[in-house]
C-alpha positions in Angstrom: 19.3 -24.9 -33.0 19.4 -25.3 -29.0 20.7 -28.6 -28.3 18.5 -29.0 -24.8 15.1 -28.2 -26.2 14.4 -32.0 -25.7 15.3 -31.5 -21.9 12.4 -28.7 -21.7 12.1 -28.5 -17.8 9.3 -26.2 -16.0 10.5 -24.5 -13.1 9.2 -25.5 -9.7 7.9 -22.8 -7.2 9.7 -22.6 -3.8 6.4 -21.8 -2.2 3.8 -23.8 -4.2 0.6 -23.0 -1.9 1.4 -19.2 -1.3 -0.1 -18.0 -4.3 -3.8 -19.7 -3.6 -3.8 -18.8 0.0 -4.5 -15.0 1.0 -1.5 -13.0 2.0 -1.6 -11.7 5.6 -1.0 -8.0 6.4 1.9 -8.1 8.1 2.2 -6.4 11.8 5.1 -6.5 13.5 5.6 -8.3 17.2 8.5 -6.3 18.6 8.5 -5.3 22.1 9.7 -1.9 21.6 8.5 0.2 18.2 11.3 2.5 19.0 14.3 0.5 17.9 12.4 -2.5 16.6 14.2 -4.7 19.5 17.8 -3.6 17.7 18.8 -1.4 20.7 19.2 1.9 18.2 16.4 4.0 17.5 15.2 3.9 13.9 16.4 6.8 11.8 13.2 8.0 10.8 12.3 8.1 14.3 15.5 10.0 15.1 14.6 12.8 12.5 11.5 13.4 14.5 14.2 14.9 17.1 16.9 16.0 15.2 15.9 17.0 11.8 19.5 17.0 10.6 20.5 13.4 11.6 22.2 11.4 9.3 23.1 7.5 10.4 26.2 7.6 8.1 27.6 10.6 9.7 26.2 10.9 13.2 26.4 8.2 16.4 23.3 6.0 16.6 20.7 6.9 19.2 20.5 4.2 21.8 17.0 3.1 23.0 16.2 3.8 26.5 12.7 1.9 26.1 14.1 -1.7 26.2 17.4 -3.2 27.4 18.2 -4.9 23.7 21.5 -2.5 23.5 22.9 -4.6 26.6 23.2 -7.7 24.1 25.9 -5.6 22.1 28.3 -4.9 24.9 31.4 -3.9 22.5 29.9 -1.4 20.8 30.8 1.4 23.4 34.6 1.0 22.4 33.8 2.0 19.0 32.0 5.3 20.3 29.4 5.2 18.0 26.6 4.9 20.6 24.5 8.5 21.4 23.4 8.1 25.0 21.4 11.4 24.9 17.8 9.7 24.3 15.8 9.6 27.4 13.5 6.9 28.6 10.3 9.8 28.3 11.6 10.3 24.8 11.7 6.5 23.6 8.6 6.0 24.9 7.0 8.8 23.1 8.9 7.6 19.7 7.4 4.3 20.7 4.3 5.4 20.8 4.5 7.4 17.7 5.8 4.3 15.7 3.2 2.2 17.1 0.3 4.5 16.1 2.3 4.8 12.7 2.0 0.8 12.3 -1.3 0.8 13.2 -2.7 3.0 10.3 -0.5 1.5 7.7 -2.3 -1.9 8.9 -5.7 -0.1 8.4 -4.8 1.3 5.3 -3.8 -2.0 4.1 -6.5 -3.7 5.4 -8.9 -1.1 3.4 -6.9 -1.9 0.2 -7.1 -5.6 0.4 -11.2 -5.2 1.0 -11.2 -2.5 -1.9 -9.5 -4.9 -4.2 -12.0 -7.7 -3.2 -15.0 -5.6 -3.6 -13.4 -4.5 -7.2 -12.7 -8.0 -8.2 -16.3 -9.0 -7.0 -17.9 -6.1 -9.0 -15.9 -7.1 -12.1 -17.1 -10.9 -11.6 -20.6 -10.0 -11.2 -20.5 -7.8 -14.1 -18.9 -10.4 -16.5 -21.6 -12.8 -14.8 -24.4 -10.8 -15.5 -23.7 -9.6 -18.9 -24.7 -11.0 -22.0 -21.3 -10.3 -23.6 -18.9 -12.8 -23.0 -15.6 -10.7 -23.6 -14.5 -7.1 -22.7 -15.0 -4.2 -25.3 -12.2 -3.6 -27.7 -11.0 -0.3 -27.3 -12.4 0.4 -31.2 -15.5 -0.6 -29.8 -15.5 1.2 -26.4 -14.7 4.1 -28.7 -17.4 3.7 -31.0 -19.8 3.1 -28.0 -18.5 6.6 -26.1 -19.4 8.5 -29.4 -22.8 7.1 -29.6 -23.6 7.6 -26.2 -22.6 11.4 -26.8 -24.6 11.7 -29.6 -27.5 10.3 -28.0 -26.8 12.5 -25.0 -26.6 15.8 -27.2 -30.1 14.7 -29.4 -31.8 14.1 -26.1 -30.9 17.5 -24.6 -32.2 19.3 -28.1 -35.3 17.2 -27.7 -35.5 18.4 -24.0 -35.4 22.0 -25.3 -37.3 21.8 -28.3 -40.3 20.4 -25.9 -39.8 23.4 -23.5 -39.8 25.9 -26.4 -43.3 24.3 -27.9 -44.4 24.5 -24.1 -43.7 28.1 -24.0 -45.0 28.8 -27.4 -48.4 26.8 -26.7 -49.4 28.4 -23.3 
């Protein structure tokens, strides 16, 4: 027997209203999408230019599109910064990253709309249905078999009717 049973406490949520409200789709507020305001070009973007890039092994490419790296002056002494990325290249990577984020946000919005539409359809079907509960798997299987049997007989009836029409004319 547990000695703490009489002290049965319920957990308190850290964000109680978060579940009730709609979640907003995240879209970053970075100034530079190439480096996400870190000063270093994101590794997935670096691989577009250098396919064999490995962030654990290679020097980190500095972003020339913004001056975020200037806030980290002591990195130069560790010899980990690759300064070959030009401003033109970083602008291209920034544009690519912005397009990717826009596409991601658009797909997220579609998913949210699709989920809402699906939920609304389910609620409408439940409100219009005479059933007050969903079918059990057994009931669903029985209904599918009945439907299949009816379709087969309906097809036979049509064929029989066609044959009768041919012989009668």
